[in-house]
C-alpha positions in Angstrom: 6.1 4.3 39.3 8.3 1.4 40.2 10.7 0.0 37.7 9.0 -3.4 37.5 5.8 -1.8 36.4 7.4 0.0 33.4 7.5 -3.1 31.1 3.7 -3.7 30.9 3.1 0.1 30.5 5.5 0.3 27.6 4.1 -2.9 26.1 0.5 -1.7 26.1 1.3 1.9 25.0 3.1 0.5 22.0 0.4 -2.0 21.4 -2.3 0.7 21.3 -0.3 3.2 19.2 0.7 0.8 16.5 -2.8 -0.6 16.4 -4.2 2.9 16.1 -1.8 3.6 13.3 -3.1 0.6 11.3 -6.6 1.6 12.1 -6.2 5.1 10.8 -4.8 3.7 7.5 -8.1 1.9 7.0 -10.2 4.9 8.0 -8.3 7.2 5.6 -8.7 4.6 2.8 -12.5 4.8 3.3 -12.9 8.5 4.0 -10.4 9.9 1.4 -8.2 7.7 -0.8 -5.5 5.1 -0.1 -2.6 7.4 -1.0 -3.7 9.7 1.9 -3.6 6.7 4.2 0.1 6.7 3.4 0.5 9.9 5.4 -0.3 8.0 8.6 3.1 6.5 8.9 4.7 9.9 8.7 2.2 11.4 11.1 2.9 8.7 13.7 6.7 9.0 13.5 6.6 12.7 13.6 4.5 12.6 16.8 7.1 10.1 18.3 10.0 12.3 17.1 8.4 15.4 18.6 8.2 13.7 22.0 12.0 13.3 22.0 12.4 17.0 21.1 10.2 18.1 24.0 12.0 15.8 26.5 15.3 17.2 25.3 14.1 20.7 26.0 12.3 20.0 29.3 14.2 17.4 31.4 11.6 17.4 34.2 9.2 15.6 31.9 11.4 12.5 31.8 10.5 11.6 35.4 8.9 8.2 35.6 6.2 9.5 37.9 4.7 11.2 34.9 3.9 7.9 33.1 0.4 7.7 34.6 -0.4 11.1 33.1 1.0 10.1 29.8 -1.1 6.9 29.5 -4.2 8.8 30.5 -3.5 11.5 27.8 -2.7 8.7 25.3 -6.1 7.0 25.9 -8.0 10.3 25.8 -6.2 11.6 22.7 -6.8 8.5 20.7 -10.5 9.2 20.7 -10.3 13.0 20.5 -7.7 13.0 17.6 -10.0 10.8 15.6 -13.1 12.8 16.3 -11.4 16.1 15.6 -9.8 14.9 12.4 -13.2 13.5 11.2 -14.5 17.1 11.3 -11.7 18.5 9.1 -13.4 19.1 5.7 -10.3 18.5 3.6 -10.9 17.0 0.2 -8.2 16.6 -2.5 -10.6 17.3 -5.3 -11.0 20.9 -4.0 -7.3 21.4 -4.7 -8.3 22.1 -8.3 -9.9 25.4 -7.3 -8.7 26.1 -3.7 -5.0 26.2 -2.9 -5.9 26.8 0.8 -7.1 23.2 0.9 -3.5 22.1 1.2 -3.2 23.8 4.6 -5.8 21.3 6.0 -3.2 18.6 5.6 -1.2 20.4 8.2 -4.3 20.2 10.5 -4.2 16.4 10.0 -0.6 16.3 11.0 -1.2 18.3 14.2 -4.4 16.5 15.2 -3.5 12.9 14.5 0.1 13.1 15.8 -1.0 13.9 19.4 -1.6 10.2 20.5 1.8 9.2 19.1 3.4 12.1 20.9 2.1 10.8 24.2 3.1 7.3 23.4 6.6 8.6 22.5 6.8 10.5 25.8 6.1 7.2 27.6 8.8 5.2 25.9 11.4 8.0 25.7 11.0 8.8 29.4 11.7 5.1 30.2 14.8 5.1 28.0 16.1 8.4 29.5 15.6 7.2 33.1 16.8 3.6 32.7 19.3 3.7 29.8 21.1 0.7 31.3 17.9 -1.3 30.7 17.4 -0.1 27.1 17.3 -3.7 25.8 14.4 -4.6 28.1 12.5 -1.4 27.4 13.0 -1.7 23.6 11.9 -5.3 23.7 8.7 -4.3 25.4 8.2 -1.6 22.9 8.6 -3.8 19.9 6.8 -6.8 21.2 3.8 -4.6 22.1 3.8 -3.1 18.6 4.0 -6.6 17.1 1.1 -7.8 19.2 -0.9 -4.7 18.2 -0.5 -5.3 14.5 -2.0 -8.8 14.9 -4.8 -7.9 17.3 -6.1 -4.9 15.4 -6.5 -7.1 12.3 -8.6 -9.6 14.3 -10.6 -6.6 15.7 -11.3 -5.2 12.2 -12.6 -8.6 11.1 -15.5 -8.3 13.6 -16.3 -4.6 13.9 -16.2 -1.3 12.0 -12.9 0.7 12.1 -14.5 3.6 14.1 -15.4 1.2 16.9 -11.8 0.1 17.1 -10.8 3.6 18.0 -12.8 3.5 21.2 -11.7 0.0 22.1 -8.1 0.9 21.8 -8.7 4.0 23.9 -10.3 1.9 26.6 -7.3 -0.5 26.6 -4.9 2.3 27.4 -7.3 3.9 29.9 -7.6 0.5 31.7 -3.9 0.5 32.1 -4.2 3.9 33.8 -6.8 2.5 36.1 -4.4 -0.3 37.1 -1.2 1.8 37.5 -2.2 5.4 38.1 -3.0 7.4 41.2 -6.6 7.6 42.5 -7.4 10.9 40.7 -6.1 9.5 37.4 -8.1 6.3 37.9 -11.3 8.2 38.3 -10.8 10.2 35.2 -9.8 7.1 33.2 -12.9 5.2 34.5 -15.1 8.1 33.4 -13.6 8.1 29.9 -14.0 4.3 29.6 -17.6 4.7 30.5 -18.0 7.3 27.7 -16.3 5.0 25.3 -18.7 2.2 26.1 -21.6 4.5 25.6 -20.3 5.4 22.1 -19.9 1.7 21.3 -23.4 0.7 22.5 -25.2 3.7 21.1 -23.0 5.1 18.2 -23.8 8.7 17.3 -23.6 9.7 13.7 -20.5 11.9 14.1 -18.2 9.0 14.9 -18.6 7.4 11.5 -15.8 8.2 9.0 -16.8 11.2 6.9 -16.4 10.0 3.3 -15.4 12.5 0.6 -18.4 13.7 -1.4 -16.3 13.2 -4.5 -15.7 9.5 -4.0 -17.5 7.3 -6.5 -19.9 5.8 -3.9 -21.0 9.1 -2.6 -21.7 10.5 -6.1 -23.6 7.3 -7.1 -25.9 7.7 -4.0 -26.8 11.2 -5.0 -28.6 10.0 -8.1 -32.5 10.1 -7.9 -33.7 6.8 -6.6 -30.4 5.6 -5.3 -30.4 3.4 -2.3 -27.7 2.0 0.0 -28.4 -1.6 0.7 -25.7 -3.1 2.9 -22.1 -2.7 4.1 -19.5 -5.3 4.9 -16.0 -5.1 6.5 -12.8 -7.0 6.6 -9.4 -6.0 7.9 -8.4 -5.0 4.4 -11.5 -3.5 2.7 -15.0 -2.3 3.0 -17.7 -3.3 0.5 -20.8 -1.3 0.0 -23.8 -2.7 -2.0 -26.2 -0.1 -3.5 -28.8 0.6 -6.2 -28.2 3.6 -8.4 -28.5 4.6 -12.1 -24.7 5.2 -11.8 -24.3 1.4 -11.5 -25.0 1.0 -15.2 -22.0 -1.2 -15.9 -21.3 -2.1 -19.6 -17.7 -0.7 -20.2 -17.2 0.6 -23.7 -20.5 -0.9 -25.1 -21.2 -0.2 -28.7 -23.3 2.9 -29.5 -25.2 0.7 -31.9 -26.8 -1.1 -28.9 -30.0 0.7 -28.0 -31.9 -1.7 -25.7 -32.0 -1.3 -21.9 -29.5 -3.2 -19.7 -30.7 -5.9 -17.3 -31.0 -5.1 -13.6 -27.7 -4.4 -11.9 -26.6 -3.8 -8.3 -23.6 -1.6 -7.6 -20.5 -2.7 -5.6 -18.1 -0.2 -4.1 -14.7 -1.0 -2.6 -13.6 1.5 0.2 -16.1 3.9 -1.2 -14.1 4.2 -4.4 -13.8 1.6 -7.2 -17.3 0.7 -8.4 -18.4 -2.5 -10.2 -21.8 -4.2 -10.5 -23.5 -7.5 -10.2 -25.7 -8.2 -13.2 -28.7 -10.5 -13.0 -29.7 -12.7 -16.0 -33.3 -13.6 -15.2 -34.2 -12.7 -18.8 -31.9 -14.3 -21.4 -32.9 -11.8 -24.0 -31.4 -8.9 -22.0 -28.0 -10.5 -22.1 -27.6 -9.6 -25.8 -25.8 -6.5 -24.6 -22.8 -8.7 -23.8 -22.1 -9.3 -27.5 -21.7 -5.5 -27.9 -18.9 -5.2 -25.4 -15.3 -4.8 -26.6 -14.4 -7.6 -24.2 -16.6 -10.0 -26.2 -14.0 -9.9 -29.0 -11.8 -12.7 -27.6 -14.7 -15.1 -27.5 -15.5 -14.4 -31.2 -12.0 -15.2 -32.4 -11.4 -18.8 -31.4 -11.7 -21.8 -29.0 -13.1 -20.9 -25.6 -13.3 -24.2 -23.8 -11.0 -23.4 -20.9 -11.3 -19.8 -19.7 -9.7 -18.0 -16.7 -11.1 -14.7 -15.4 -8.6 -12.7 -13.3 -10.3 -10.3 -10.9 -13.9 -10.7 -12.1 -15.2 -8.3 -9.4 -19.0 -8.2 -9.8 -18.8 -11.0 -12.4 -19.5 -9.3 -15.7 -16.5 -10.9 -17.5 -17.5 -14.3 -16.1 -21.0 -13.6 -17.4 -19.6 -12.8 -20.9 -17.7 -16.1 -20.9 -20.7 -18.1 -19.9 -22.8 -16.3 -22.5 -20.4 -17.5 -25.2 -20.7 -21.1 -23.9 -17.3 -21.5 -22.3 -17.2 -25.1 -21.0 -14.8 -24.7 -18.1 -14.7 -21.3 -16.4 -12.1 -20.5 -13.7 -12.2 -17.3 -11.6 -9.6 -15.8 -9.3 -10.5 -12.7 -7.3 -7.9 -10.7 -5.3 -10.4 -9.2 -2.9 -11.7 -12.1 -0.9 -14.4 -10.1 0.9 -15.9 -9.0 -2.5 -15.9 -12.6 -3.7 -17.6 -13.8 -0.5 -20.3 -11.1 -0.7 -21.2 -11.8 -4.3 -21.1 -15.6 -3.8 -22.9 -15.8 -0.4 -25.1 -12.7 -0.1 -26.2 -12.3 -3.7 -26.1 -15.9 -4.9 -29.6 -15.9 -6.2 -29.4 -12.4 -7.9 -26.1 -13.4 -9.7 -27.3 -16.9 -10.4 -24.3 -18.2 -8.4 -21.8 -16.8 -10.9 -19.0 -17.5 -8.3 -20.4 -20.8 -7.1 -17.9 -23.1 -8.8 -14.2 -22.9 -9.6 -13.6 -19.7 -7.8 -10.5 -18.9 -5.8 -9.2 -15.9 -3.8 -5.7 -14.5 -4.5 -3.5 -13.1 -7.2 -4.2 -14.6 -10.6 -0.6 -14.9 -11.6 0.2 -16.6 -8.3 -2.6 -19.1 -8.9 -1.3 -19.8 -12.3 2.2 -20.3 -11.1 1.2 -23.0 -8.7 -0.6 -25.0 -11.5 0.3 -26.6 -14.8 -3.0 -26.0 -16.5 -3.2 -24.0 -19.7 -6.1 -22.0 -21.1 -7.7 -21.0 -24.3 -8.6 -17.6 -22.9 -7.2 -15.6 -20.0 -9.3 -12.5 -19.4 -7.8 -9.6 -17.5 -9.6 -6.4 -16.7 -8.4 -3.0 -15.4 -12.0 -1.6 -15.1 -14.4 -0.2 -12.6 -17.4 1.9 -13.5 -15.5 5.2 -13.6 -12.1 5.8 -15.1 -10.7 7.6 -12.1 -7.0 8.4 -11.9 -4.8 5.5 -10.9 -2.6 5.7 -7.8 1.0 6.1 -8.9 2.6 5.0 -5.7 0.6 1.8 -5.3 2.4 -1.4 -6.3 0.6 -3.6 -8.9 2.1 -7.0 -9.6 -0.6 -7.9 -12.1 1.0 -5.9 -14.9 4.8 -6.4 -14.7 7.0 -8.2 -17.2 7.1 -11.3 -15.0 3.3 -11.3 -14.7 2.8 -11.3 -18.5 5.4 -14.0 -18.9 3.3 -16.1 -16.5 0.0 -15.3 -18.4 1.5 -16.0 -21.8 3.1 -19.2 -20.6 -0.2 -20.5 -19.4 -1.9 -20.1 -22.7 -2.5 -23.0 -25.0 -0.8 -23.0 -28.4 -3.6 -20.9 -29.9 -4.6 -19.3 -26.7 -5.4 -15.6 -26.3 -4.9 -13.1 -23.4 -7.6 -10.4 -23.4 -7.0 -7.1 -21.6 -9.7 -4.5 -21.2 -9.2 -1.0 -19.8 -10.7 2.5 -19.9 -9.3 5.1 -22.2 -7.9 8.0 -20.1 -6.3 10.5 -22.4 -3.5 11.3 -23.0 -2.5 7.6 -23.6 -0.3 6.1 -21.0 -1.7 3.0 -19.4 -2.3 1.2 -22.7 1.2 2.2 -24.0 2.9 0.8 -20.9 0.9 -2.4 -21.2 2.0 -2.7 -24.8 5.7 -2.2 -24.0 5.4 -4.6 -21.0 3.9 -7.3 -23.2 6.6 -6.8 -25.8 9.3 -7.1 -23.1 7.6 -10.3 -21.9 7.6 -11.8 -25.4 11.3 -10.9 -25.8 12.2 -12.7 -22.6 10.3 -15.7 -23.9 12.3 -15.7 -27.1 9.7 -14.1 -29.3 10.8 -11.2 -31.5 7.7 -10.7 -33.7 5.2 -9.4 -31.2 3.6 -7.2 -33.8 2.0 -10.3 -35.4 0.7 -11.5 -32.0 -1.0 -8.3 -30.7 -4.4 -6.8 -31.8 -6.2 -3.8 -30.3 -9.6 -2.1 -30.9 -11.0 1.1 -29.4 -14.5 2.0 -28.4 -15.8 5.4 -27.3 -14.6 4.8 -23.7 -12.4 1.7 -23.6 -9.7 -0.2 -25.4 -9.3 -4.0 -25.8 -5.9 -5.7 -26.3 -5.6 -9.2 -27.5 -2.3 -11.0 -27.1 -1.9 -14.4 -28.8 0.7 -17.0 -28.0 1.1 -17.7 -31.7 0.7 -15.2 -34.6 -2.9 -14.3 -35.5 -4.2 -16.2 -38.5 -5.8 -14.6 -41.5 -9.2 -15.9 -40.4 -8.8 -14.4 -36.9 -7.8 -11.0 -38.4 -10.9 -11.1 -40.6 -13.1 -11.8 -37.5 -11.6 -8.9 -35.7 -12.2 -6.6 -38.6 -15.8 -7.7 -39.0 -16.5 -7.5 -35.2 -15.2 -3.9 -35.1 -17.0 -2.8 -38.2 -20.4 -4.1 -37.1 -20.2 -2.5 -33.7 -18.5 0.7 -34.9 -15.3 0.1 -32.9 -12.0 1.5 -34.3 -9.1 -0.7 -35.1 -5.8 0.4 -33.4 -3.5 -2.5 -34.1 -3.5 -5.6 -36.3 -0.7 -7.4 -38.1 0.1 -5.3 -41.2 -2.6 -2.8 -40.6 -2.6 0.5 -42.5 -3.4 3.9 -40.9 -6.4 4.6 -43.2 -8.1 1.6 -41.6 -8.0 3.2 -38.2 -9.7 6.2 -36.5 -12.9 6.0 -38.5 -15.9 5.7 -36.2 -14.8 7.6 -33.1 -12.5 10.1 -34.8 -9.6 11.7 -33.0 -7.8 14.7 -34.6 -4.3 13.2 -34.6 -4.9 9.4 -34.4 -2.5 9.3 -31.5 -3.3 5.7 -30.4 -2.4 4.1 -33.8 0.8 6.1 -34.1 1.9 5.4 -30.6 1.3 1.7 -31.0 3.2 1.6 -34.2 6.1 3.5 -32.7 6.4 1.1 -29.8 6.0 -2.0 -31.9 8.7 -1.0 -34.4 12.2 -1.8 -33.2 13.5 1.1 -35.2 11.4 3.8 -33.4 10.6 2.2 -30.0 13.7 3.6 -28.1 13.3 7.1 -29.4 9.6 7.2 -28.7 9.9 6.0 -25.1 12.6 8.6 -24.5 10.7 11.6 -26.0 7.1 10.7 -25.0 5.7 13.1 -22.3 5.0 10.2 -19.9 7.1 7.3 -18.8 5.5 4.3 -20.4 8.4 1.9 -20.2 7.8 -1.7 -19.0 7.9 -2.3 -15.2 9.2 -5.3 -13.3 8.6 -7.0 -10.0 11.5 -5.1 -8.4 9.8 -1.8 -9.1 6.1 -2.7 -9.7 4.8 0.9 -9.8 2.8 0.4 -13.0 0.6 3.5 -12.6 3.5 6.0 -12.0 3.9 7.6 -15.5 5.3 11.0 -14.7 8.7 12.3 -15.8 9.9 15.0 -13.4 11.4 17.0 -16.3 7.9 17.2 -17.9 5.9 18.6 -14.9 5.2 22.0 -16.6 4.1 20.3 -19.8 1.8 17.8 -18.1 0.4 20.6 -15.9 -0.6 22.5 -19.1 -2.0 19.4 -20.8 -4.1 18.6 -17.8 -5.9 21.9 -17.8 -3.6 23.4 -15.2 -5.2 21.3 -12.5 -3.0 20.0 -9.6 -5.6 17.3 -8.9 -4.0 15.1 -11.6 -0.6 15.2 -9.9 -2.2 14.1 -6.6 -3.9 11.1 -8.3 -0.9 10.1 -10.3 1.5 9.8 -7.4 3.0 13.3 -6.9 1.6 13.3 -3.4 4.7 11.3 -2.5 7.4 14.0 -3.3 5.0 16.7 -1.9 4.7 14.6 1.3 8.5 14.1 1.4 9.0 17.9 1.3 6.6 18.4 4.2 8.0 15.7 6.5 11.6 16.9 5.7 10.7 20.3 6.9 9.0 19.1 10.1 11.8 16.6 10.8 14.6 19.1 10.4 12.7 21.4 12.7 12.3 18.8 15.4 16.0 17.7 15.1 17.5 21.2 15.1 15.5 22.8 17.9 17.4 21.0 20.7 20.7 21.9 19.0 19.7 25.6 19.0 18.3 25.8 22.5 20.3 23.3 24.6 22.4 24.9 27.3 26.2 24.6 27.0 27.8 21.9 29.1 31.0 19.9 28.8 32.1 20.9 25.3 34.2 17.9 24.5 31.6 15.5 25.9 28.8 17.2 24.0 30.5 17.3 20.7 31.3 13.6 21.0 27.7 12.8 21.9 26.4 14.8 19.0 28.6 13.0 16.6 27.2 9.8 17.9 23.7 11.0 17.2 24.3 10.3 13.5 24.3 6.6 14.5 20.6 6.8 15.4 19.7 8.5 12.2 21.3 5.7 10.2 19.5 3.1 12.3 16.2 4.8 11.5 16.9 4.8 7.7 18.3 1.3 7.6 15.5 -0.3 9.6 12.7 1.3 7.5 14.5 0.7 4.2 14.8 -3.0 4.9 11.3 -3.3 6.4 9.6 -1.6 3.4 11.5 -3.6 0.9 10.8 -6.9 2.6 7.1 -6.1 2.6 7.2 -5.5 -1.1 9.1 -8.7 -1.7 6.4 -10.9 -0.1 3.3 -9.3 -1.5 3.3 -11.8 -4.4 3.8 -14.8 -2.0 0.9 -13.8 0.3 -1.3 -12.6 -2.6 -2.5 -9.5 -0.8 -0.6 -6.3 0.2 -2.5 -6.1 3.5 -1.5 -9.6 4.4 2.1 -8.8 3.5 2.1 -5.7 5.8 0.5 -7.5 8.7 2.6 -10.6 8.6 5.9 -8.9 7.9 5.4 -6.2 10.6 4.5 -8.9 13.1 7.6 -11.0 12.2 10.0 -8.1 12.2 8.6 -6.3 15.3 8.3 -9.5 17.4 11.7 -10.9 16.3 13.4 -7.5 16.9 11.8 -7.4 20.4 13.3 -10.9 21.0 16.6 -9.7 19.7 16.5 -6.6 22.0 15.7 -8.9 25.0 18.5 -11.2 24.2 20.9 -8.3 23.9 19.9 -7.3 27.4 20.9 -10.7 28.7 23.8 -11.6 26.4 26.8 -9.2 26.2 28.1 -10.8 22.9 25.1 -9.4 21.1 26.0 -5.9 22.1 29.2 -6.0 20.1 29.2 -3.6 17.1 30.0 -6.4 14.7 26.3 -7.4 14.8 25.7 -4.5 12.3 28.1 -6.1 9.8 26.2 -9.3 10.1 23.0 -7.5 9.5 24.4 -5.9 6.3 25.7 -9.2 5.0 22.4 -11.0 5.8 20.3 -8.3 4.1 22.4 -8.5 1.0 22.1 -12.3 1.0 18.3 -11.9 1.3 18.2 -9.5 -1.6 19.9 -12.2 -3.8 18.2 -15.4 -2.6 14.8 -14.2 -1.5 13.1 -14.7 -4.9 14.2 -18.4 -4.9 13.0 -18.9 -1.3 9.6 -17.4 -2.3 9.4 -19.7 -5.3 10.0 -22.7 -3.1 7.3 -21.7 -0.6 4.7 -20.5 -3.1 3.1 -23.9 -4.0 1.9 -24.4 -0.4 -1.4 -23.4 1.3 -1.9 -19.9 2.7 -1.5 -20.9 6.4 1.9 -22.5 5.6 3.0 -19.4 3.6 2.1 -17.1 6.5 4.0 -19.3 9.0 6.9 -19.6 6.6 7.2 -15.8 6.1 7.1 -15.2 9.9 10.1 -17.5 10.4 12.0 -16.6 7.2 12.4 -13.0 8.3 13.1 -13.7 12.0 17.0 -14.0 11.6 17.4 -10.4 10.3 14.6 -9.2 12.6 16.3 -10.6 15.7 19.6 -8.9 14.8 17.9 -5.6 13.8 16.5 -5.3 17.4 20.0 -5.1 18.9 21.8 -1.9 17.6 19.2 0.7 18.9 19.2 -0.3 22.6 22.9 -0.9 22.5 23.5 2.6 21.1 21.1 4.1 23.8 23.0 2.3 26.5 26.3 3.7 25.2 24.9 7.1 24.8 23.6 7.0 28.4 27.2 6.5 29.6 28.4 9.4 27.5 25.6 11.9 28.2 22.2 10.7 29.4 20.6 14.1 28.6 21.1 13.3 24.9 18.9 10.2 24.9 15.6 12.1 24.1 17.4 13.9 21.3 18.6 10.5 19.9 15.0 9.3 20.2 13.8 12.3 18.2 16.4 11.9 15.5 15.7 8.2 15.1 11.9 8.9 14.9 12.3 11.8 12.4 14.6 9.8 10.1 12.1 6.9 10.4 9.5 9.4 9.0 11.6 10.2 6.0 12.8 6.7 5.2 9.5 5.1 4.1 8.7 8.0 1.7 12.3 8.1 0.4 12.3 4.3 0.0 9.3 4.4 -2.3 10.8 7.3 -4.3 14.0 5.4 -4.7 12.2 2.1 -5.6 10.3 3.9 -8.4 13.6 5.0 -9.9 15.9 2.1 -9.1 13.9 -0.8 -7.7 13.6 -2.4 -4.3 16.8 -4.4 -4.4 18.7 -1.2 -4.5 16.7 0.1 -1.5 17.7 -3.1 0.4 21.3 -2.5 -0.4 21.1 1.0 0.8 19.5 -0.2 4.0 22.4 -2.6 4.4 24.8 0.3 3.8 23.2 2.3 6.5 23.8 -0.4 9.1 27.4 -0.7 7.9 27.9 3.1 8.3 26.4 2.8 11.7 29.0 0.2 12.6 31.8 2.5 11.7 30.3 5.3 13.7 29.8 3.1 16.8 33.3 1.7 16.5 34.8 5.1 16.1 32.9 6.5 19.1 33.9 3.6 21.3 37.6 4.1 20.6 37.7 7.9 20.9 40.6 8.9 23.3 38.4 11.6 24.9 35.8 9.2 25.9 35.6 6.2 28.3 34.9 3.1 26.3 31.4 2.0 27.1 31.6 -0.6 29.8 29.2 -3.6 30.0 26.9 -3.3 33.0 25.8 -6.4 34.8 22.1 -6.8 34.6 
């Protein structure tokens, strides 16, 4: 292949591989759970790292004449890897009784890494053969990846994820038809024809195999269950169904004996289930008065009410039933909102027809001055499945509760409803977070402003801006007594008033609440409690990560000696880190153990320089992951944040790489010092920048984010091709090894970044990313000035 044809080949290979990576995260979210989608990043980078290792071992594979074969294999393996992985019967629930199930994760690594391996072969071969043009090649690589991250989101808005697999495969195979030899063209054309056949007449085996233990699958196994419809967006899948499992009345009083009105189930990504409730018969709505969440409407004024994340609309229905005059709804899942509003308008009686917005509730509040009598916040779906510990959640941080409380009227009340999931942890972290928010607002008597009641399956917390009055306390007592709910917290409550109707042996909810509310016992309780229930903040918004590493054995015993709990609560992250660390070290060390001896001084120098590429992998990913987290609040959706930030960083880095190819000044090592200083400046001033942009419309926010992160992105695209060019002048045979090292450390960095953020916050992760670039500067400068080496000269391009 001629040199001029390499740029489009690199562009479209990177385009397809990055798009396939994003596509797999959606497929895994549907077929298993979101936290297994997290593995895709590691799988992709391991495949890319392995390509560098193979090229280091077998130099003949670096020949540019092989690129046609690599693109053909990439296109074919995209389809085959998906189809094969879809047949792997791995299910995390089975880990409870079968330890061999963990071995199937290894099959995922092997099967799904193959396309990324061939994509890596393509790019690394180009770097190895044309190191003097590293800036141009790296630019094509990054710009292709940036374009892929945008196009795949557009594709997912019009078709199912499994169809996207065959479309991406066909794109790469078309590239082979245009650039390969005749035999390769014929094979590629035959594969494209087969892809089109699958797209036009999709067989059953191409659909994502959903875990039989996901909530949707279990609901559809009930007698009389029926799947009604399915809807897709780039960020979620919504299934509508009928099933006895869609009986949605969280924590309803056991004194209510009448049947519920007709309900239709809603499932998000096959997991979290909610329901749409019809109210064709007003008499059947009496059940709403027996829900714990009805308490807030019994206690005071309810003229202006805001429902955050109404899902199927039950809480909006409760507010309407209690004659709330002005009802506002903000739903974070825009697809769910549109389905309920547009497709089930008549069934739901247009519950989302007026005053309904899409986005984060706290962001909506921040952009408005309006205050409310009631702000209703729910953590509920139909089933109380384990929360994902490694997922960020900005709804329940200290800053979020400050926003909620600040938008209450003087006598306003915040109502929070959630399932009970023993042993207590979610409700205790909520309590401590609310107390911390009050303290930052200058309130030190939180005990007089918090009430809580407990049903057989749920708990309701009321948070009042002002202390509860005697009349309100009496209403709460009477409401609980009539419906046989237990009091957990009231101002000046006594223990004998609690744990009466749904008796627990040790009354742990009351005692834990009292310990956290009391300034004298709070610190000791938080330190000694088996779970970490301390308040969380925006800098480390992992609300659902409760585990203390020192208490693993105790938690394992309490949870019935089942490892499934650890998978749900976030321990997949350290387990994943151990796995990728093993594979990464293996791929990095193989070339060192097998490479033939050459010029000893030269090789030792080159190997020392390889640390430079490890630091670049760590620094780039630490900064990228932290920036994504910082803008989730601004863009009001984690998926938007990932898409926009990736596009901005990848495209701007591609531009930076292209500029470094043309401008010698950008190839100076001091660029890495500028990157470090710029990242530190962003870590300090980014919150203020986000606050300044947040009042504007979503299109303006997206455009702003794209350009806000271009300055560091442009500079971050310079060090890697500059280092490859320098390495090519030292020892060109080490370039594949450098590619492998950069890829493997890019595998470790995202997992390590989240682990560090859980412990120290994302600002610290940003500082560590800046430190990695600073260390890379010193290594590059030291390498350039070694007396045993010729200082890298600038080539005229």
